[in-house]
VOGU-3710 file (C-alpha; in Angstrom, 3 decimals, decimal comma):
1> mdekqeqkfh> -18,232/-25,410/-5,772  -17,497/-25,622/-9,607  -14,986/-27,839/-11,551  -12,621/-23,910/-11,476  -12,683/-23,448/-8,030  -11,924/-27,138/-6,680  -9,040/-26,937/-9,578  -7,964/-24,016/-7,677  -7,823/-25,479/-3,935  -5,796/-28,520/-5,320
11> qmteepvghl> -3,167/-25,395/-6,655  -3,198/-23,863/-3,474  -2,728/-26,611/-1,312  -0,176/-29,162/-3,551  1,635/-27,275/-5,891  5,246/-26,718/-4,677  5,213/-23,747/-2,866  8,501/-21,678/-4,330  7,141/-21,811/-7,557  3,358/-21,458/-6,775
21> icrlalpcii> 4,362/-18,514/-4,990  6,294/-17,071/-7,737  3,567/-17,984/-10,338  1,185/-15,725/-7,840  3,445/-13,144/-7,373  4,345/-12,035/-10,799  0,812/-10,601/-11,470  1,034/-8,933/-7,904  4,663/-7,517/-8,943  3,583/-6,021/-11,772
31> smlvtafynm> 0,790/-4,611/-10,203  2,516/-3,030/-7,505  5,295/-1,192/-10,222  2,783/0,204/-11,979  0,754/1,039/-9,051  4,131/2,686/-7,602  4,976/4,288/-10,862  2,088/6,028/-11,770  1,643/7,419/-8,010  4,936/9,028/-8,640
41> adtffvgmln> 3,537/9,926/-11,858  2,289/12,971/-10,859  4,602/14,137/-8,947  7,326/13,575/-11,739  4,801/15,872/-14,220  3,657/18,503/-11,621  7,978/19,021/-11,277  7,861/20,189/-14,617  5,896/23,229/-13,510  8,779/24,250/-12,391
51> snsatgavgv> 7,369/25,328/-8,858  8,520/23,812/-5,582  5,028/24,684/-4,036  3,187/22,643/-6,651  5,537/19,362/-6,146  4,950/19,667/-2,350  1,669/19,792/-2,939  1,345/16,484/-4,289  3,476/15,481/-1,217  1,045/16,895/1,305
61> vfslmavtqa> -2,135/15,348/-0,534  -0,473/11,964/-1,035  -1,376/11,399/2,805  -4,958/12,239/2,075  -4,535/9,249/-0,711  -2,668/6,910/1,799  -6,092/7,473/4,018  -8,306/6,399/0,971  -5,808/3,455/0,166  -5,880/2,806/4,244
71> igfffghgsg> -9,731/2,108/4,048  -9,529/0,447/0,555  -6,736/-2,044/2,365  -8,530/-2,094/5,830  -11,727/-3,580/4,279  -10,109/-5,411/1,353  -7,393/-6,944/3,593  -9,992/-7,664/6,301  -12,147/-9,719/3,768  -9,670/-11,412/1,615
81> nfisrelgkh> -7,932/-13,020/4,789  -11,155/-14,397/5,528  -12,070/-15,328/2,007  -8,781/-17,380/1,504  -9,298/-19,216/4,784  -12,382/-20,006/3,958  -11,900/-20,986/0,500  -8,987/-23,089/1,947  -12,419/-24,796/3,783  -14,539/-25,251/1,498
91> nfeeasnmaa> -16,803/-22,735/2,724  -17,646/-20,566/-0,749  -21,313/-19,437/1,121  -19,761/-17,212/3,761  -16,798/-16,366/1,344  -19,182/-14,943/-1,539  -21,075/-12,952/1,628  -17,670/-11,382/2,821  -16,579/-10,227/-0,785  -19,850/-8,326/-1,173
101> tgffsalatg> -19,619/-6,892/2,652  -16,263/-5,762/2,109  -16,781/-4,148/-1,407  -19,747/-2,313/-0,602  -18,402/-0,894/3,001  -15,619/0,447/1,359  -17,487/2,271/-1,317  -20,156/3,516/1,092  -17,255/4,676/3,530  -15,141/6,509/0,464
111> llicilgqif> -18,136/8,268/-0,121  -18,431/9,687/3,310  -14,972/10,888/3,005  -15,531/12,734/-0,222  -18,496/14,856/1,130  -16,457/15,370/4,417  -13,322/16,456/2,250  -15,303/18,942/0,483  -17,048/20,615/2,986  -13,821/21,177/4,940
121> ltplayllgs> -11,334/21,254/1,693  -9,066/24,085/3,599  -8,366/23,195/7,394  -8,007/19,942/5,685  -5,309/21,070/3,430  -3,476/22,855/6,503  -3,898/19,853/8,357  -2,099/17,757/6,135  0,843/19,731/6,417  -0,044/22,589/3,677
131> tdtilpyaka> 2,098/26,092/3,851  0,612/29,369/2,894  2,488/28,933/-0,163  0,899/25,268/-1,283  -2,291/26,152/-0,237  -3,445/27,052/-3,677  -2,178/23,810/-5,020  -2,580/21,414/-2,534  -6,821/22,694/-2,691  -6,608/22,431/-6,459
141> ymrviligtp> -5,213/18,739/-6,236  -6,999/17,953/-3,424  -10,406/18,967/-4,630  -10,610/16,811/-7,461  -8,731/13,529/-6,173  -12,023/13,458/-3,639  -14,349/13,228/-6,327  -12,652/9,791/-7,154  -12,592/8,510/-3,458  -15,105/5,866/-3,352
151> wmaaslvlnn> -13,791/4,191/-6,440  -10,565/4,094/-5,127  -10,890/2,530/-2,157  -13,155/-0,357/-3,776  -11,254/-0,704/-6,096  -8,381/-1,835/-3,429  -11,206/-3,763/-2,055  -11,214/-5,729/-5,177  -7,895/-5,985/-6,310  -7,494/-7,446/-2,692
161> qlrfqgsavy> -10,196/-10,082/-2,857  -9,128/-11,334/-6,353  -5,432/-11,762/-4,967  -6,396/-14,153/-1,676  -8,378/-15,857/-4,264  -5,346/-16,546/-6,108  -6,588/-14,747/-9,086  -3,865/-12,178/-9,043  -3,608/-11,627/-12,988  -7,656/-10,345/-13,224
171> gmvgitsgav> -6,361/-7,475/-10,369  -3,242/-6,575/-12,501  -5,152/-6,146/-15,756  -7,138/-3,594/-13,852  -4,439/-1,790/-12,068  -1,920/-2,069/-15,491  -4,812/-0,636/-17,448  -5,667/2,588/-15,470  -2,423/3,255/-14,863  -0,766/3,298/-18,570
181> lnigldplli> -4,296/5,714/-19,075  -2,870/8,193/-15,985  0,757/8,156/-17,462  -0,870/8,844/-20,897  -3,438/11,646/-19,332  -0,883/13,412/-17,252  0,862/15,400/-19,874  -2,321/15,849/-21,981  -4,067/17,464/-19,137  -1,559/19,048/-17,079
191> fvfdmgiaga> 0,372/20,764/-20,394  -1,578/20,316/-23,433  -5,160/21,389/-21,784  -3,461/24,026/-19,674  -5,056/22,597/-16,244  -1,716/22,475/-14,527  -1,559/20,564/-11,106  -5,457/19,851/-11,564  -4,950/18,297/-14,819  -2,962/15,635/-12,461
201> awatiisqfv> -5,891/14,954/-10,521  -8,271/14,385/-12,639  -5,419/11,982/-14,939  -5,633/10,261/-11,693  -8,899/9,402/-11,313  -10,055/9,103/-14,326  -7,933/6,232/-14,550  -8,951/4,569/-10,942  -12,269/4,350/-12,469  -11,131/2,615/-15,429
211> sflllligct> -9,396/0,285/-13,361  -12,281/-0,146/-10,736  -14,764/-1,088/-13,666  -11,985/-4,074/-14,932  -11,539/-4,816/-11,482  -15,497/-5,393/-11,140  -15,338/-7,504/-14,851  -12,589/-9,619/-13,343  -14,782/-10,691/-10,179  -17,235/-12,598/-12,958
221> rggnlhihis> -14,294/-14,291/-14,598  -12,177/-17,356/-13,994  -14,610/-19,049/-11,031  -13,956/-16,034/-9,095  -16,517/-14,846/-6,056  -18,923/-12,265/-7,446  -20,175/-9,346/-5,987  -23,863/-9,189/-5,446  -25,424/-6,005/-3,056  -27,859/-8,944/-2,257
231> rvqmkwyyfs> -25,072/-10,850/-0,467  -24,155/-7,822/1,779  -24,138/-8,921/5,513  -25,021/-6,362/8,219  -24,011/-9,040/10,968  -21,227/-8,092/13,475  -19,834/-11,681/12,932  -18,629/-10,420/9,268  -17,571/-7,113/10,628  -15,696/-8,438/13,463
241> miikgglpsl> -13,655/-10,926/11,133  -13,120/-7,806/8,540  -11,639/-5,823/11,835  -9,663/-8,988/12,567  -8,024/-9,217/9,274  -8,031/-5,568/7,947  -6,674/-3,974/11,559  -2,941/-4,094/11,043  -3,736/-2,397/7,235  -5,515/0,171/8,454
251> arqglasvat> -3,300/0,582/11,257  -0,028/0,581/8,649  -1,518/2,894/5,989  -3,187/4,949/8,604  -0,455/5,955/10,466  1,822/6,146/7,611  -0,840/9,296/6,567  -0,314/10,462/9,640  3,609/9,957/9,787  3,156/12,162/6,435
261> iclnqaagpf> 1,238/14,413/7,629  4,141/14,624/10,675  7,194/14,539/8,065  5,354/17,442/6,334  5,073/19,552/9,736  8,495/19,046/10,805  10,177/19,766/7,280  7,884/22,801/6,909  10,016/25,159/8,972  13,064/24,416/5,897
271> gdaaiaamgv> 10,890/25,376/3,340  9,123/24,104/0,381  12,264/22,703/-0,874  12,386/20,502/2,314  8,926/19,194/2,123  8,875/18,576/-1,787  12,472/16,297/-0,952  10,616/14,362/1,380  7,950/13,813/-0,829  9,656/12,843/-3,781
281> vqrimmfgas> 11,528/10,086/-1,213  8,325/8,632/0,138  6,924/7,912/-3,742  10,979/6,666/-4,418  11,019/4,245/-1,265  7,306/2,989/-1,999  8,472/2,062/-5,776  11,801/0,599/-4,068  9,456/-1,693/-2,117  6,968/-2,271/-4,131
291> amigfgqgfq> 8,357/-5,303/-5,987  9,005/-7,088/-2,696  5,666/-6,221/-1,501  4,202/-7,692/-4,486  6,198/-10,714/-3,890  5,013/-10,991/-0,629  1,259/-10,692/-1,814  1,824/-14,150/-3,776  2,763/-15,892/-0,030  -0,296/-14,361/1,582
301> pvcgfnygaq> -3,060/-16,685/-0,393  -0,805/-19,473/-0,542  -0,972/-18,892/3,593  -4,202/-18,404/3,866  -5,423/-21,300/1,815  -3,048/-23,756/3,698  -3,283/-22,272/7,070  -7,238/-23,307/6,339  -6,722/-26,482/5,097  -3,526/-27,182/8,373
311> lyrrvkqgfw> -0,926/-27,348/6,053  1,216/-25,601/7,964  3,892/-26,972/6,907  3,627/-25,293/3,709  3,284/-22,234/5,577  6,405/-21,719/7,020  8,296/-23,078/3,897  6,670/-20,011/2,252  7,662/-17,550/4,655  11,513/-18,612/4,398
321> fcvktsagfl> 11,519/-18,970/0,970  9,895/-15,101/0,563  12,175/-13,638/3,486  15,252/-15,077/1,495  14,607/-14,377/-1,775  13,198/-10,527/-1,256  16,161/-9,890/1,196  18,340/-10,646/-1,616  16,265/-8,201/-3,897  16,094/-5,457/-1,653
331> liiasagflf> 20,036/-5,054/-1,349  20,494/-5,167/-4,820  17,778/-2,241/-4,750  19,168/-0,311/-1,651  22,887/-0,362/-3,112  21,724/1,083/-6,643  19,709/3,883/-4,610  22,736/4,900/-2,438  25,094/4,898/-5,069  22,874/7,329/-7,372
341> apqiialfrn> 20,650/9,194/-5,050  21,771/12,511/-6,254  20,459/11,655/-9,780  17,080/10,199/-8,925  15,925/12,935/-7,086  17,314/15,084/-9,882  14,239/13,247/-12,401  11,313/14,312/-10,246  12,649/17,946/-9,202  15,541/19,179/-10,523
351> dpdviaygaa> 16,360/21,910/-7,756  19,842/21,836/-6,457  17,900/22,329/-2,493  15,489/19,425/-3,145  18,300/17,107/-4,628  20,623/18,244/-1,442  17,582/17,296/0,739  16,356/14,163/-0,726  19,772/12,339/-1,607  20,785/12,616/2,382
361> alrfqcitfv> 17,190/11,348/3,407  17,252/8,567/0,333  21,029/7,184/1,468  19,611/7,067/4,996  16,795/5,022/4,039  18,288/2,868/1,513  20,985/1,516/4,848  18,342/-0,132/6,563  16,170/-0,624/3,374  16,918/-4,559/3,599
371> fqswvvmsnm> 15,286/-4,747/7,268  11,647/-4,795/5,137  12,054/-8,529/3,931  11,796/-9,774/7,950  9,432/-7,343/8,630  7,048/-7,019/6,000  6,860/-10,301/5,779  6,431/-11,504/9,382  3,351/-8,630/9,408  2,089/-10,166/5,972
381> mlqtigrtvp> 2,176/-13,918/7,690  1,006/-12,729/11,115  -2,359/-10,954/9,114  -3,503/-13,680/6,956  -3,200/-16,510/9,652  -5,520/-14,010/11,898  -2,994/-13,484/14,821  -3,985/-9,642/14,660  -2,622/-8,575/18,240  1,174/-9,189/16,829
391> atflamarqg> 0,259/-8,003/13,282  -1,169/-5,014/14,536  1,810/-3,735/16,349  4,090/-4,891/13,576  2,398/-2,761/11,129  1,934/-0,015/13,471  5,923/0,157/14,379  7,471/1,304/11,362  5,454/4,432/11,031  3,483/4,940/13,838
401> iffiplvwil> 4,841/4,131/17,035  8,546/4,528/16,471  8,390/7,147/13,712  6,038/10,028/14,576  7,884/10,499/17,770  11,222/10,026/16,794  10,310/12,929/13,649  9,868/15,409/16,392  12,814/14,290/18,770  15,109/14,198/15,941
411> ssafgmpgiq> 14,323/17,164/14,096  14,457/19,324/17,416  17,907/17,014/18,299  19,796/18,012/14,650  17,153/19,644/12,494  16,922/18,745/9,013  19,714/15,965/8,820  17,330/14,389/11,952  14,772/14,282/9,903  16,155/12,637/7,104
421> mtqavsdvlt> 17,493/9,777/9,681  14,246/9,416/10,899  12,938/6,423/8,693  16,101/4,391/9,118  16,286/4,908/13,035  12,705/3,775/12,926  13,293/0,788/10,703  16,020/-0,852/12,826  13,628/-0,441/15,960  10,906/-2,047/13,969
431> lvcaipiqlk> 13,120/-5,106/12,968  14,322/-5,744/16,515  10,626/-6,447/17,665  9,932/-8,074/14,514  12,513/-11,176/15,104  11,218/-12,402/18,244  7,598/-11,783/17,541  7,693/-13,979/14,278  10,189/-16,448/15,823  7,345/-17,522/18,460
441> vlgdldkiph> 4,497/-17,703/15,988  6,693/-19,612/13,631  7,439/-21,983/16,880  3,749/-22,077/17,614  2,941/-23,461/14,334  5,518/-26,260/15,309  3,319/-27,780/18,191  0,194/-28,152/15,559  -0,547/-31,204/14,412  0,220/-31,035/10,321
451> g> -2,528/-31,386/8,249
//
């Protein structure tokens, strides 16, 4: 173990928890905000093409990008959770092997998605919720996005592995640089080079590739684990650990993609404006939650290191600190979103129907937004300490177990208002499940002898 790694270990296990989480969370929050911002950039600039079908296409293909994110988070969180616990135990060889295995597995899986997606482009577009009028735009956008799938998935792995090592600042540099480039390329390629919606897709994958290269460089700095193909371990033990740590993320992100598909198909009978509106609301809510998620990501390496070092009191202190702080933040954001919903929707698509559909959906979600503080922090802690079953259940609950049946039930019962309220109803049911699950795990930690 080198001097930088030893110094990092002492910081993670001895520095005051609140101060440590805030310090580690700052680059995570910046990364999440920037990522959410440039996820919205395509929606914003494509909206300037004055076509509900083009705006709808971005929302349709968003579910494919959610699948790519699911793959990246599966391998990134699966390997990262293991890495943080092993570093807490001073097992650097195991941590290095896992870093390489998680990275190259994501790269290969992304390549497979790219090939299959290009072969089945049209049926895939319909599956994702495209209408006949949206289809040409969806195919033009998706054809390009698929090219970048391998490095988009692998970048998420690198970012998460750096974060779980307590080096989120390197991830922030990579993510932020790519985001700034994407925001600059969007208007250039869409309007100056007259590439239309395909220009937005090229802007995304070019900027993601730049992020990928910068993240690879970050892995060679600051005592971080280096990525070497020679360290890839084709052994069940490593893949079982990835599954154990990454399954909640795969379930959460995968079901989010399925939920988006169901949402698009449920909204389809109400026209392209309804699909466009729900796509815009999804991006806005992701942006609103991104700072809170980034804050929780600052907690995860603290949780993993200290759980591995058997310092369970610090794990609990970190959890309660994050829940209280994020709840206050979400309350402020939700209040602003509720009050200014029409104006916020209009920023992305200034169409009366899109604004009407979107504002109502946004207000419903703002009512229950604060519940995410408990749900997300509980999910992050459970996943990091290896409680796979409850973590996976909570990950599946909000946008899977509850959302998917509810969007069909409520749309049948109430029409478009039913679709608009689905996420809020799902949030209430998820919280009801999350409270007893997390309280039991916190109680279990009290029964384990403290380090």
